N, C-alpha and C positions, 0 to 999 in steps of 0.2 A: 653618580655611579651608572655605568652603562650596562647594556644587556649581557655582554660577555662576562662581566664581573659577577652579575647575579647568577648566571648559569654556573660559573666556576664555583661560587660559594655553595650553591645547591648541591653540586656534585661532591664538593669537598666534605660537607656535613653528612650527606647520605653515605659516602664511603666510610667515614669514621664510625657511623652508627651501625652499619651492617657488614663492614668489611673484615671483622674479626681481627686477626693479627696484622692485616694490611697487605698481605702478599697473594691475594686472590688473582691479581694480574701483575705480571712482571714485564718490565722493559729492560731486558738485559740484567745489569746489576741493580737497577732501581726498581722498587715496587711502585704500584699505583699510588699508595699513600705518600711515598717520598716524592713522586713526581708532582702530585697535587700540592704538597707542602712547598716545594721549590717554586712552582708556578704561581702560587698565591703570593709569595713574598716578592717574586719578580714583577708581577702585575702591579702590586702596591708601590714598588719603587718607581716603576714607569709612571704611575699616576703622580707621584711626588715630583718627578722630573718634568712631566708634561704640564703640570699646573704651576711649576716653579715655586713649589711650596716648601722649599728647603728650611725656612725658618717659621713656617706657619704651623703652630702647635695643634691647630684644629684638624689638620690633615696629616702632618708628619708626626705621628705618635711616638717616634723615637725621641722626640724632644719634650714629651710630656713628663714632667718630673713630679708625679703624685706618689703617694706611698706604694701603690700597686706597681707602678712602672719601676720605681727604685728597687722594690723587692725582686722583680723579674730580672733586672740588670744584675743585682747581687747574685741571684741564683745561677744565671747563665755564666757569670764570671767564675763562680765557684765550681761549676761543671768543668771549666777549663783547668782550674787549679787541681781538681781531683784527677783529671787526666794526666797532668804533669806528675803528680805524686805517684800515680800508677806506673808511669814510665820509670821514674827514679827508683821505685821498688822492684823493678824488673818484671812486672806483670806482662802476660802475653799481649802484644800490641793489637792483635785482632780483637781480643776481648775488650781492651780499652776503647777502641774505636766503636765497637758495638754498643757498649754502655753509654758512651758519649752521644752517639747519634740517637739513641733511644730517648734521652732526656732533652736533647737539643730541639725537640719538637716545641719546646716552650717559646722559641723565637717567633712562632706563628701568632703569639699574643699581639704583636705590634700591628700587623695588617688587620687582624680581627678587631682590635680596639678602635680602628677607624670605621670598618665596615658595619659592625654591629651597632645599629641605632634605629630609631623609629623611622627616620627619613630614608635609610638605605636598606639594611637587612635586619629586620627587627628580631628581638628575642622571641616573640610569639611565633614568628615564622620558623625559627630554629626548633622550638619545642614541637610545633606541628610536624616538622620533618622527623624529629626524634620519635614521636608517637607512631607515625606510620611505619617508620623503620623498625621500631620495637615490635609492632604487631606482625610485620613481615618475618622477622627473625623468630618470633614466638611460634608462628604457624609452621615455618620451615623446620624448626627443631622438633616440634610435636610430630610432624609427618615422618621425619627421620627416625625418631624414637619408636613410633608406631610400626614402621616397616621393620625395624630391628627386632621388635618384640613379637612380630607376627609372621610376615612373609619370609623374612630372611633369618628366622630363628634357627638355632642348631648349626648344622653343617653348612648352611647357606650364608651364615653370617660373615665368615672370613672373606669371601669374594666381595660382599657388600661393604665391609669395613675397608678393604684395600682400595676399592674403587673410589669411595668417598674421600679417603685420605690423599689419593692422587689428585682429585679435583680441588679439594680445599686445602692442600699443602700442609696437612697436619694440624689445622685449626680446630678440628672436631675431636673431642675427647670422649670416648665411649666408656660408660660405667659397666660393671659386671651384669647389671640388669638389662643391658643394651640401650639404656637411655643415653642421651648425648648432652655434653656440655660444649657450648660454643663461646668464644671470647666475647662476642657481642651480646651475650646474655647480660652483661653489665648494663647495657642500655635498656634491656627488657625490664630489669629491676627498677631502674630510674623511671622509665615510662609507666610502670605499674604503680609506683608511688604517686606520680603526678595524676594519673587517671583515677586512682582511688580517691584522692582528695577532691578531684573534680566532682565525683559522684557524691562525696560528703557534702559538697556545696550545691547539691541539687542540679547538677549538670545532667542534661539528657542526651549528651553527645553519644552517638552510636559508636564513634571511634573509641571513646573512653570506656564504654561498656564492653566492647569487644576486647580491648586491651586488658581490662581487669580479668575477664574470663580466661582468655587464651594465655595472657602473660602469667597468671597464677599457675596454670597447668605447666607451662614451659619452665618456669623457675623451679617448681617442685620436682619436675622430671629431670632437671639438670643435676639434681642430687648434690648441689653445692651448699654445704651447711652454712657457710659464711653469708649467703644470701638471706637465709632465714633470720640470722641475727641482725643483719643490716636492715631488713624489712621491718623487724620488730622495733628497732631503735628509730627508724624513720617515722613510723606510725606514732610512736610515743612523742617524737618531736613535733609532729603536726598538732597533737593534742596540747602540748605545752605552749606552743606559739599561739594557737587559737585561744587558749585560756587567757594568755597575757593580753592579746588584742581585745578580747571581749570584756575583761574586768578592769583594765587599766583606768578607763574613765570613771569608774565607780569608786566611791570612798567607803571605807569600812569593810572589815573582813566578813561580817554577817551579810551585808548587802551583796558583796562579791559572790559568796556561796549561794545566796538565793538566786542571783542572776544565772549561775551555772545550772542549778537544779531545775530551773524553769525554762532552760534553753534546750529545746528538743534536738536541735542539731548537735549540740555538745554531747548530750546523752547518747545519741547514736554513735558518735565517734568514740566515746569512752567505752561503749559496749564492744565495738569492733576491736579496740585495743586490748581489752580483757580477753577476748576470743583468740586474738593473735598470740598474746603472752602465754595462754594456756596451751595453744596448739604447738608452739615452737618446740618445746622439749620432746613431745611425742614424735613430731616430724624429724627432729634432729636425730633421735634414736633410730628411727626407721631408716633414714639415709645412711647412718653409720653401719647398720646391719646389712643393708643392700650393697654397700660399696666394699666392705672389708671382710676378710676371711675370719670365720669363727674358729678359735683354737680351743680344743679341749685339753685340760690338764692331764698329764699321764696318770695312769691308775696307781703307780707307785707312790704318788704324792699323798694318797689317802692313808692316814695313820691308823694303826690298830686301836681298838678300844674307844673308837669314836662313834657316837650315836649316828644312825642312818641319816637323820635330817641334817645334822651338822656336816656329815660327809658330803651330802648332796649339795649343800651350800658351797662347800669348799671346791667341789668339782664343777661348779657352774661355768659353762663355756665363757671364754673371754674373747673379746673382739680385738683382732690384730690391727689396730688403727694406725696404719702406716703413715698417714698424713700427719697425725700428731707426733708420732715418733720422729719423723724427719724434721719437724719444726723444733723439737727439743734438741736434736743434733745441731741444728743451725744456731740455736741460742747458746749452747755450750761452746761450740767452736768460735762463735763471735766473741764470747767472753774472753777466750784465750788471746784473741787479736786485740781487743780493746783494753787489755790490762796494761798495755804500753801507753803512757800519757800522750805521746805524740799522735798515736793512732786514734785515741779517744777524742782529742781536740780537733785534729785536722783530717782524720780519716786515713785509711790505708790505700786510698786511691782506687780508681776503676780497674777492673780485671782481677780483683781480689778473690782468691779461692776460699770458700767457706764450706767445710765438711764435704768436699768433693764437688761443690757447685761453684762454677767460675763466674757466671753472670745471672743476675736476677733471682734473688732469694724469694721464698714464698711469703715473706712478711716485709712489706715495703719500708716501714719505719726502721726495722733492723737493717735492711739493705742500705738505706740512706745513712744510718749511723756508722756502719762499718766502713763504707766507701768514702763518705763525705764528712764524717766526724760530727762533733757537737755544733760546729760552726754551720755546716751544711744543713743539718737537721733543724737548727735554730731558724735559718732563713725560710725553710719549708713551713715550719710552724707559724712563723710571722705571717706568711701569705695565707695560711689557713685561717688564722685569727682575723686578718684584715677583712675577709669576706663578711664575717658576722659583725665586725666592728663598724664597717661602712653602713650596713643596714640598720644597725643600732643607732648610729648618729642620725641617719635620715628619719628613723622612727621617732626619735626624741624631738626632732624638729617639726613633727606633725605629719610626716608622710607615712601613712598606714601601710602595712604589709598587705600586698594582694594575695589572693589564693595561690597564684602561680609562684610567687616569691616564697611563700610558706612551704610549698611543695619542694622547691629547689633547695632551700636551706635545710629542710628535713632530710631530703635524699642525700645531700652532701654530708650530713652528720652520719648517716648510715654508711656512706662510702668510706669515711675516715675510720670507721670500725672495720669495715670489710677489708680494707687494704692491709690491715694487720694480719689477715688470714689468707687472703688471695691478693697477689700483687697487681694493683691497678693504677694507683695514683702516680707512680713514677714511670709510666709508659704512655704512649700516645693516646690510648683509649681513655685512661683516667685524666691525663693532662688536658685533653680537649674539653672535657666537662668542667674541669677546674678553671680553665682559662675563661670560659663563657661566664662562670659565676664571678670571677674576679672583675671582668669587664662590667657585668650587670650591676654589681655592688658599687663599683666606683661611679658609674653613671647615676645610680640612685643617690649617692652622697653628693655628687656634683649639683644635683637639683637644689640642695640647700644653699650652696655657694651662690648660685645664680639668683636666688631669692634675696640674699644679703646685698648683692650688687644692685639689684633693682630697687 
């Protein structure tokens, strides 16, 4: 691996982690993310040709036929099928192309499967880039939110809003409270989970401490309720995996419980989990009230001969939760599409209109089911499953889970919940994280194969 490839990979990952929707810089019709995507694939192909590694599976990852690679091939192939189905169903060609290019980012798996390794571009290096990037995004969004809440509040907010949206091409989403959500908040959440587990494991890293502090504020101010639920599940998974690693070597239920009770580190983590679980409902309600209009029932709704207390309860203001209402519309509209057996099994193809939305529903799994059918969804689920299965096989063979691996598996579980609320897993932001986990899990499992050979 030469210096240019290292620089290219560094820029590639930093752009993914901080670049939001990927259009901060445009080169004509291509965005910076698309240019880096194409350049990475081209550089990898040049390396294969230069080293004459056409049939060398260690370099030419296109020829590696392990469960992950087979799943990726099936998925990319089904993307093509979904595009053809969309054309046959007469969907807008522009929307079909947009949907296809969004998920074709999965092809970057093949160069990354070669480059990500201890000898070339390590997983630890990627995580370090992610942490620094997440901290930068957290500080950036906190500053933007503070300016919106103070200096540019009131009449000054509109020029501030227009300026930022010109610079960041619509990637910033302001809440009614003038707090801001940025698409790269996704990696702030992941970085927060990793950093928190670092501190759980007595890490004194200044980077992790700063990320926990500023990442928490940034995520809360994003007013993205899905982040709260994902964070809660991620912390819970950290506890579950830690417990398994801790008590598996011990026999007997009583002995296992005694080990947990006398483990100070576990008690600290469990206490944090309880605090998170208790806090989430309150924060969820706060975010809901901050984001959506409170609607008061009309006075005519109050019936005569009703006691004052009862009338007050009936007239209690209701929150017009537009977000939930839209998702209900998508579910109902999707049901009408999926009632046809062919659509249910094969999908209705890319470019499908659902409740007025042509591309990218708010719920990734529903979006996948509608456009790619049960076959497409099944392939996605297979790849989700293989991440955990690979680590499970390695664990059973005696390879303990490291603190970082526990963090990544826990964060990924949170992401799978999050993507049912906010669409991440089937766009380049979520796909990039998914690919890294697929590669890391397969490499972990390959360790066991090498031992058998030796």
